[in-house]
C-alpha positions in Angstrom: -0.1 0.2 0.3 1.3 3.2 -1.1 -0.2 6.9 0.4 0.0 10.0 -0.1 -1.0 13.5 2.8 -1.9 16.5 2.2 -2.3 18.9 5.1 -4.3 22.8 4.5 -3.8 25.6 6.2 -1.8 29.0 5.5 -0.8 28.9 8.6 1.5 26.1 8.1 2.5 27.2 4.7 3.6 31.3 6.2 5.1 28.9 9.9 2.7 30.4 11.9 2.1 26.2 12.7 4.7 23.3 13.2 3.3 20.4 10.9 3.2 18.1 13.1 0.2 16.2 11.8 2.6 15.2 8.7 5.1 14.5 10.8 2.9 12.3 12.6 1.1 10.1 10.5 4.2 9.3 8.1 5.0 7.8 11.2 2.4 5.8 12.1 2.0 4.5 7.7 4.8 3.4 8.2 4.9 1.9 11.1 2.2 0.1 9.3 3.9 -1.1 6.1 2.6 1.9 3.9 5.2 3.6 1.5 4.4 7.7 2.2 4.5 8.5 -1.0 4.5 12.5 -0.9 3.5 14.9 1.3 2.0 18.2 0.5 1.4 21.9 1.8 -1.9 23.2 0.5 -3.4 26.4 0.8 -6.6 27.9 2.4 -7.9 27.4 -1.2 -10.9 25.5 -2.7 -9.4 24.7 -5.9 -6.2 23.9 -4.9 -7.8 21.2 -2.4 -9.3 20.0 -4.9 -7.1 19.7 -7.4 -4.0 18.4 -4.8 -7.2 15.0 -4.2 -8.2 14.5 -7.2 -4.4 13.9 -8.3 -3.2 11.9 -5.6 -5.9 9.7 -5.3 -5.6 8.1 -8.8 -2.3 8.0 -8.0 -1.6 6.4 -5.1 -3.7 3.7 -2.3 -4.7 6.4 -0.1 -4.6 9.9 0.4 -5.1 11.8 4.4 -5.9 14.7 4.3 -5.9 17.2 7.1 -6.7 20.6 7.8 -10.0 23.2 7.3 -13.0 21.6 8.9 -15.2 23.5 11.4 -17.2 25.9 10.6 -15.2 29.6 10.1 -15.0 31.4 6.3 -11.2 29.0 5.5 -12.3 26.0 6.0 -12.2 24.3 3.6 -11.3 20.7 2.8 -15.2 19.0 2.9 -16.3 21.8 -0.3 -13.2 20.9 -2.2 -13.5 16.8 -1.0 -16.7 16.5 -2.8 -15.6 18.9 -5.5 -13.0 16.3 -6.5 -15.8 13.4 -7.0 -18.0 15.7 -8.7 -19.7 15.5 -5.4 -22.2 17.3 -3.9 -21.8 17.6 0.0 -25.5 15.9 2.0 -25.8 16.6 5.6 -25.0 13.3 6.9 -27.5 11.7 9.5 -24.7 9.4 11.4 -23.0 12.9 12.0 -25.2 15.7 13.1 -26.7 12.1 15.8 -22.8 13.1 17.1 -22.8 16.4 17.2 -25.9 16.7 18.5 -24.6 15.1 21.0 -21.2 16.2 21.9 -23.4 20.0 21.6 -25.5 19.0 24.5 -22.6 17.5 27.1 -20.6 21.1 26.5 -23.8 23.3 26.6 -22.8 24.0 30.6 -19.3 25.1 29.7 -20.2 27.2 26.5 -23.7 28.4 27.0 -23.5 30.9 23.4 -21.5 29.0 21.6 -23.9 29.0 17.9 -22.9 26.5 15.6 -25.0 25.8 12.1 -25.5 22.1 12.8 -26.2 21.4 9.6 -22.6 23.3 7.6 -20.9 20.8 10.4 -22.5 17.7 9.6 -22.3 17.8 5.2 -20.0 15.5 3.8 -19.9 14.6 0.5 -22.6 12.8 -0.5 -21.5 9.3 0.1 -19.1 9.3 1.8 -18.6 7.3 5.0 -18.6 10.0 7.5 -16.0 9.7 10.3 -17.1 10.7 14.2 -15.1 13.1 16.2 -14.8 11.9 19.5 -12.5 14.3 20.9 -14.1 17.9 19.0 -16.9 18.8 16.7 -16.5 17.9 13.6 -16.3 14.7 12.0 -14.8 13.5 9.0 -14.8 11.9 6.5 -14.2 8.2 3.7 -14.6 8.8 0.1 -13.4 6.2 -1.9 -9.6 6.0 -0.8 -9.6 9.4 0.5 -9.4 9.5 4.7 -10.5 13.6 5.9 -9.1 14.3 8.8 -9.6 17.7 11.2 -5.9 19.5 11.4 -6.4 20.3 15.9 -4.3 17.0 16.3 -5.6 15.6 19.6 -8.3 15.4 16.9 -6.4 14.0 14.0 -5.0 10.9 16.2 -8.0 9.7 18.2 -9.7 9.5 14.2 -6.7 8.2 12.9 -6.7 5.5 14.9 -9.9 4.5 14.6 -9.3 3.2 11.3 -5.3 2.5 11.2 -6.4 -1.2 11.2 -7.2 0.4 7.5 -3.8 0.9 6.3 -1.1 -1.4 6.0 1.1 -3.0 3.7 4.6 -4.7 3.2 7.6 -2.1 3.8 9.2 -3.1 6.6 12.8 -1.5 7.9 15.8 -2.0 9.4 17.6 1.0 11.7 21.4 0.8 12.2 23.5 3.5 13.5 27.3 4.2 12.4 29.9 6.9 13.9 31.3 6.2 10.4 31.1 10.2 8.6 28.6 10.0 6.0 31.1 11.3 3.0 32.4 8.3 4.5 29.8 5.7 3.5 28.5 5.9 0.1 31.0 2.8 -1.6 29.2 1.0 0.7 25.5 2.7 1.0 25.3 2.2 -3.2 26.7 -1.0 -3.2 24.3 -2.3 -0.6 21.5 -0.9 -2.7 22.8 -2.7 -5.5 23.8 -6.4 -4.6 20.2 -6.7 -2.1 17.7 -4.5 -4.0 16.6 -2.5 -1.5 16.7 1.7 -0.8 18.9 2.7 1.9 19.2 6.1 3.0 21.4 8.6 5.7 20.4 11.3 7.8 23.0 12.7 10.1 22.5 13.0 13.8 25.0 16.0 14.4 23.8 16.6 18.0 24.3 12.9 19.0 27.6 12.0 16.7 26.2 10.0 15.1 24.3 8.7 11.0 21.1 6.6 11.7 20.8 4.4 8.4 18.0 2.9 7.1 17.3 -0.2 5.0 13.9 -0.9 3.3 12.6 -3.4 0.8 9.6 -5.7 0.8 11.3 -8.4 0.8 12.7 -9.8 4.3 15.1 -12.0 3.6 16.9 -9.3 1.1 16.5 -6.4 4.3 18.0 -9.3 7.5 20.7 -10.4 4.0 21.7 -6.4 4.4 21.1 -5.5 7.0 23.9 -8.3 7.6 26.3 -7.7 5.3 26.2 -4.2 7.2 26.9 -5.2 10.3 30.0 -6.1 9.2 31.0 -3.3 6.1 30.2 -0.2 8.3 31.1 0.7 12.2 28.7 1.0 14.2 27.7 1.3 17.9 24.4 2.1 19.9 22.8 4.7 19.7 21.7 5.5 23.7 25.5 3.9 25.6 27.0 6.2 22.5 29.7 2.8 21.9 31.3 1.4 19.4 29.2 -2.2 19.1 30.7 -2.8 15.3 33.7 -2.6 13.7 34.6 -1.1 9.7 36.0 -4.0 7.6 39.1 -2.7 7.0 40.2 -1.0 9.7 44.0 -0.7 11.8 43.4 -0.9 15.3 47.0 -1.2 15.8 47.4 2.3 16.7 
């Protein structure tokens, strides 16, 4: 399974809000074996959102969209997703019932809260509603597109409800080394070409080591590649910062 992430919001593009949703979702999907192929941030513009959803829905197995749900003028995501699939927005009975329950429960705390329930409970025609247990605005599933709120706590709770719908065959192994990145190029090229795995090197200068990540849909090849690198690269324990392997040919005689 492969997937694309679309995060919506002018505040993300302006740097006013840190895009933690993209990082959290990418990590959650990767841990489930899903290959995240694209992460895109778009403004609060209906056409831009619809174009991204339309393109990615055709190219990938799943598209996850976050942000732009609610009753303010810049909350255009549901309209855009409906437009991407040439559907109208319709009030959903399940979403409305949940909204009414939530509003009743919080009426004492927010007596002046004015919510347009019909508009808030409207999702693309024929979509599956996703109940927002941590907030108000419902999400939705339209074909292979999942629409979540932008508030991190609400998004995470909603994702947990459908997490089992995301699964893939991509596995990974992670190793750590104190060798400089430039010194690893030939060996990283070799492990990629020899075993057909994806390999990346991610410097962590503060910790004084590099993180090597191997990925593949073939567990056997992944194990072979990992074993090969263990023999070829000087490894370290990232927590203890102690050496756990030796680079082939390294002279320790002084």
